[in-house]
ROTOR-807413 format. One record per residue (C-alpha): residue number from 0; x, y, z. Coordinates in steps of 0.25 Angstrom, whole numbers. Layout:
REM ROTOR-807413
  resi      u      v      w
   NUM      X      Y      Z
...
//
This chain:
REM ROTOR-807413
  resi      u      v      w
     0     61   -198    -83
     1     67   -185    -89
     2     53   -180    -92
     3     50   -182    -77
     4     62   -174    -73
     5     60   -163    -83
     6     45   -162    -78
     7     50   -161    -63
     8     60   -150    -67
     9     50   -142    -75
    10     40   -143    -63
    11     51   -139    -53
    12     56   -127    -62
    13     41   -123    -63
    14     39   -123    -48
    15     52   -116    -46
    16     49   -105    -56
    17     35   -103    -50
    18     40   -102    -35
    19     51    -92    -39
    20     41    -83    -46
    21     34    -72    -38
    22     22    -77    -30
    23     16    -63    -27
    24      8    -55    -37
    25     12    -41    -38
    26     -2    -37    -33
    27     -1    -47    -22
    28      8    -40    -12
    29      6    -41      3
    30      5    -28     10
    31     18    -25     18
    32     28    -14     20
    33     37    -21     10
    34     26    -21     -1
    35     23     -6      1
    36     37     -1      3
    37     41      8     -8
    38     37     22    -15
    39     22     22    -19
    40     14     33    -25
    41     -1     35    -23
    42     -6     33    -38
    43    -21     33    -36
    44    -31     37    -25
    45    -45     33    -26
    46    -56     36    -16
    47    -68     28    -11
    48    -77     38     -3
    49    -92     39     -3
    50    -98     51    -10
    51    -99     63     -1
    52    -86     60      6
    53    -73     67      4
    54    -59     63      9
    55    -51     75     12
    56    -39     69     18
    57    -30     57     17
    58    -20     53     28
    59    -21     66     35
    60    -13     72     23
    61    -23     79     14
    62    -32     75      2
    63    -30     60     -3
    64    -28     66    -17
    65    -15     71    -12
    66    -10     57    -10
    67    -11     54    -25
    68      3     53    -30
    69      9     53    -16
    70     21     44    -14
    71     23     35     -3
    72     37     29      1
    73     34     17     10
    74     47     11     16
    75     46     -4     20
    76     49      0     35
    77     37      8     36
    78     43     22     34
    79     37     30     22
    80     31     43     17
    81     21     48      7
    82     23     61     -1
    83     11     68     -7
    84     12     74    -21
    85     13     88    -14
    86     26     84     -7
    87     20     81      7
    88     27     70     13
    89     23     61     25
    90     32     51     32
    91     24     39     36
    92     26     25     43
    93     18     14     36
    94     15     -1     37
    95      5    -11     33
    96     -6    -15     42
    97    -13    -28     41
    98    -11    -39     31
    99    -17    -44     18
   100    -29    -38     13
   101    -30    -30     26
   102    -16    -23     24
   103    -16     -8     26
   104     -5      2     23
   105     -4     11     36
   106      4     23     38
   107      7     34     48
   108     11     48     44
   109     23     51     53
   110     24     67     52
   111     38     66     58
   112     34     56     69
   113     39     42     71
   114     29     32     66
   115     27     26     80
   116     22     39     85
   117     11     41     74
   118     -2     34     78
   119    -11     38     67
   120    -10     33     52
   121    -17     28     40
   122    -21     14     35
   123    -24     11     21
   124    -29     -3     16
   125    -19     -9      6
   126    -24    -16     -7
   127    -18    -21    -20
   128     -3    -21    -16
   129      7    -23    -27
   130     22    -20    -29
   131     18     -7    -36
   132      5     -3    -30
   133     -5     -4    -18
   134    -18      2    -14
   135    -21      9      0
   136    -35     11      3
   137    -37     22     14
   138    -50     22     22
   139    -56     36     24
   140    -66     38     36
   141    -78     45     30
   142    -86     46     43
   143   -100     40     45
   144    -93     26     45
   145    -89     28     30
   146    -75     25     25
   147    -70     29     11
   148    -56     25      5
   149    -45     32     -2
   150    -37     22    -10
   151    -22     25    -14
   152    -15     17    -25
   153      0     17    -22
   154     10     13    -34
   155     25     12    -35
//
């Protein structure tokens, strides 16, 4: 009888410890404003563009290389900004569009306007979201029905 009670107590304790442990892997974070809120730095940029094409502008701001080392302050309520290494700062309004594997980071540059008055913006495909990094892949229209990608790695 004592062995049965001890076995039941051990089993119950094991189940309790397993249920109290974190159920999410650090690299399995769902895309949400809460998950992306914080101060981020673009630590790496890679380009997937066919030979013979050149990208000269990112986010209507300048060469994509200017975004390496930029800092992005993303507030949970959608307000935010990015600051390039040359000191240029842009206020933005951001949110998550879509869910799961189709989630996209979208933002509008405000240029002093209210977010509701800005109609144009940018959408980047989200990948590999964790508590301290995520990847945002920006499509680039190359013309002739071809698309290239600029991939930004954000880290905290």
